[in-house]
C-alpha positions as CSV (number, residue, x, y, z in Angstrom):
1,M,74.3,188.5,-19.4
2,D,72.8,185.1,-20.5
3,D,70.7,186.8,-23.2
4,L,73.8,188.7,-24.5
5,E,75.8,185.4,-24.7
6,L,72.9,183.8,-26.6
7,L,72.8,186.6,-29.1
8,I,76.6,186.5,-29.6
9,G,76.3,182.7,-30.1
10,K,73.6,183.2,-32.7
11,L,75.8,185.8,-34.5
12,Q,78.7,183.4,-34.6
13,A,76.4,180.5,-35.9
14,I,75.1,182.7,-38.7
15,A,78.7,183.8,-39.6
16,Q,80.1,180.2,-39.5
17,S,77.2,178.6,-41.5
18,G,77.3,181.5,-44.0
19,K,81.1,181.0,-44.6
20,H,80.6,177.3,-45.1
21,Y,77.7,177.4,-47.5
22,G,78.1,180.9,-49.1
23,K,79.3,181.2,-52.7
24,D,79.1,184.9,-53.5
25,V,82.4,186.6,-52.7
26,F,80.6,189.7,-51.3
27,D,78.5,187.6,-49.0
28,L,81.6,185.7,-47.8
29,E,83.2,189.0,-47.0
30,R,80.1,190.1,-45.0
31,Y,80.1,186.8,-43.0
32,D,83.8,187.4,-42.2
33,Q,82.9,190.8,-40.9
34,L,80.0,189.4,-38.9
35,E,82.4,186.8,-37.3
36,T,84.9,189.6,-36.5
37,L,82.0,191.6,-34.8
38,A,81.1,188.5,-32.8
39,K,84.7,188.1,-31.6
40,E,84.8,191.8,-30.6
41,L,81.6,191.4,-28.6
42,T,82.9,188.2,-27.0
43,A,86.1,190.0,-26.0
44,K,84.2,192.8,-24.3
45,L,81.9,190.3,-22.6
46,T,84.7,188.1,-21.2
47,H,87.1,190.9,-20.4
48,N,90.1,188.6,-20.3
49,A,89.9,186.6,-23.6
50,T,93.0,187.0,-25.7
51,P,92.9,186.9,-29.5
52,D,94.4,183.4,-29.4
53,K,91.7,182.1,-27.0
54,L,89.0,183.7,-29.2
55,D,90.5,182.0,-32.3
56,I,90.4,178.7,-30.6
57,F,86.7,179.1,-29.7
58,F,85.6,180.5,-33.1
59,D,87.7,178.2,-35.2
60,A,87.1,175.0,-33.3
61,D,84.3,173.9,-35.6
62,T,83.3,174.4,-39.2
63,G,80.2,174.0,-41.3
64,Y,76.6,174.3,-40.0
65,V,76.6,175.1,-36.3
66,T,74.7,172.7,-34.0
67,P,74.5,172.4,-30.2
68,K,77.1,170.4,-28.3
69,V,75.9,167.4,-26.2
70,D,76.7,166.7,-22.6
71,V,75.8,163.2,-21.3
72,R,75.2,162.5,-17.6
73,A,74.8,158.9,-16.2
74,A,72.7,158.7,-13.0
75,T,73.7,155.3,-11.5
76,F,71.7,154.0,-8.5
77,K,72.4,151.4,-5.9
78,D,70.2,150.9,-2.7
79,D,68.4,154.1,-3.5
80,K,71.6,156.1,-3.6
81,I,73.1,157.9,-6.6
82,L,76.8,157.5,-7.7
83,L,78.7,160.8,-7.7
84,V,82.2,161.8,-8.4
85,R,84.3,164.7,-7.1
86,E,86.1,166.7,-9.8
87,K,89.8,167.2,-9.2
88,S,89.8,170.6,-10.9
89,S,87.2,172.2,-8.7
90,G,86.5,169.9,-5.7
91,E,82.8,169.9,-6.6
92,W,80.6,166.9,-6.9
93,S,78.7,165.8,-10.0
94,I,76.9,163.0,-11.8
95,P,79.5,161.2,-14.0
96,G,79.4,162.4,-17.6
97,G,81.0,164.6,-20.2
98,W,80.9,165.6,-23.9
99,A,79.5,163.1,-26.4
100,D,82.4,161.7,-28.5
101,I,82.2,160.9,-32.2
102,G,81.8,157.2,-32.8
103,Y,79.7,156.5,-29.6
104,S,76.0,156.4,-29.1
105,A,74.6,158.6,-26.3
106,G,74.1,155.5,-24.1
107,E,77.6,154.3,-24.8
108,I,78.9,157.7,-23.7
109,A,77.0,157.3,-20.4
110,T,78.7,154.0,-19.6
111,K,82.1,155.1,-20.9
112,E,82.2,158.3,-18.8
113,T,81.0,156.4,-15.7
114,F,83.8,153.8,-16.1
115,E,86.5,156.5,-16.7
116,E,85.3,158.7,-13.7
117,A,84.1,156.1,-11.2
118,G,85.8,152.9,-12.3
119,I,82.7,150.7,-12.7
120,H,80.8,149.2,-15.7
121,T,77.1,150.1,-16.0
122,T,74.2,149.4,-18.3
123,P,71.9,152.3,-19.4
124,K,68.3,151.6,-18.4
125,R,66.4,154.6,-19.8
126,L,66.7,158.2,-21.0
127,I,65.5,160.5,-18.2
128,A,65.7,163.9,-19.9
129,I,67.1,166.1,-22.6
130,K,67.5,169.6,-21.2
131,D,68.5,172.8,-23.0
132,M,71.1,174.5,-20.7
133,Q,70.1,178.0,-21.8
134,K,66.4,177.5,-21.2
135,N,67.0,175.9,-17.8
136,H,69.4,178.6,-16.6
137,Y,72.5,176.5,-15.9
138,P,75.6,178.5,-15.0
139,K,77.8,178.4,-18.1
140,K,81.6,178.2,-18.4
141,N,81.7,178.8,-22.1
142,L,79.7,180.3,-25.0
143,N,78.7,177.0,-26.6
144,Y,75.0,176.2,-26.9
145,I,74.5,172.9,-25.1
146,Y,71.9,170.1,-24.7
147,K,72.2,167.9,-21.6
148,M,71.1,164.3,-21.7
149,F,70.5,162.3,-18.5
150,F,70.4,158.5,-18.4
151,E,69.4,156.2,-15.6
152,C,72.0,153.4,-15.4
153,I,72.4,150.2,-13.5
154,P,75.8,149.2,-12.0
155,T,77.1,145.7,-13.0
156,E,79.8,145.7,-10.4
157,D,80.7,147.2,-7.0
158,N,84.3,148.2,-7.1
159,I,84.1,152.0,-7.5
160,H,87.3,154.1,-7.6
161,S,88.3,157.5,-8.8
162,G,89.8,158.2,-12.2
163,V,92.2,160.6,-13.9
164,E,89.8,163.6,-13.5
165,T,88.2,162.6,-10.2
166,S,89.4,162.5,-6.6
167,D,86.6,160.7,-4.9
168,V,83.6,158.5,-5.7
169,R,80.7,157.7,-3.5
170,Y,77.0,156.8,-3.3
171,F,74.7,159.4,-1.8
172,T,71.1,159.7,-0.7
173,L,69.1,162.5,-2.3
174,E,69.2,164.5,0.9
175,D,73.0,164.1,1.3
176,A,73.5,164.9,-2.4
177,L,71.6,168.2,-2.2
178,N,73.8,169.3,0.7
179,L,77.1,168.7,-1.2
180,N,79.3,171.4,-2.9
181,L,77.8,170.6,-6.4
182,S,79.2,171.5,-9.8
183,L,76.1,173.4,-10.9
184,A,77.2,173.8,-14.5
185,R,77.1,170.0,-14.7
186,N,74.1,169.3,-12.5
187,M,71.7,171.5,-10.6
188,R,69.8,170.5,-7.5
189,E,66.6,170.2,-9.6
190,D,68.4,167.6,-11.7
191,F,68.9,165.4,-8.6
192,K,65.3,165.6,-7.7
193,M,64.3,164.7,-11.2
194,V,66.6,161.7,-11.5
195,F,65.5,160.3,-8.2
196,E,61.9,160.8,-9.2
197,C,62.6,158.8,-12.4
198,H,64.4,156.1,-10.4
199,H,61.3,155.6,-8.2
200,S,58.9,155.6,-11.2
201,N,57.8,152.5,-13.1
202,N,56.4,154.6,-16.0
203,W,58.7,157.5,-16.4
204,E,58.2,159.8,-19.5
205,T,61.3,161.4,-20.8
206,Y,61.5,165.1,-20.0
207,F,62.4,167.5,-22.8
208,D,62.1,171.3,-23.3
């Protein structure tokens, strides 16, 4: 299933980029046909996607297709990691979200932590850049995604939940691994990795 999603994503990327850069009227027609084919395959794959939902997905971006970026901020205090509980699912995750235009990746890490956990932080170092597809994360959409993990330092203690979160706490590694985790946001291997980084004086950024 994952391989099929990747192939459909590649079809859509070729169609979208071709429509943006193509000049020949016949080539543009072929790219339109290719996009229609990608939509039809997506509808069969998802089973419940309506034409309106497919239009939102396929028309959400224009131009050359690039991966989306998800930023996670691993904030530590007393050898415990700060986690938030998502209102939508009741699952726990490292604070984070999509990278917004106008912010650096480090600024996104601090912004998301403040919005979800109520505290200000300072990014310390980049832990990893992971390809979701290559690392076999469960996926909730067909976007191709890079995940960036930062180690952060809290600059205050007053944690509290935000608009999208229902609880905020610090956990040891052992306790975190036993939680009901949002695996699309962070897998158990990620927790082991960020704690290993936290304990290291000479961490080398992981990348695929």
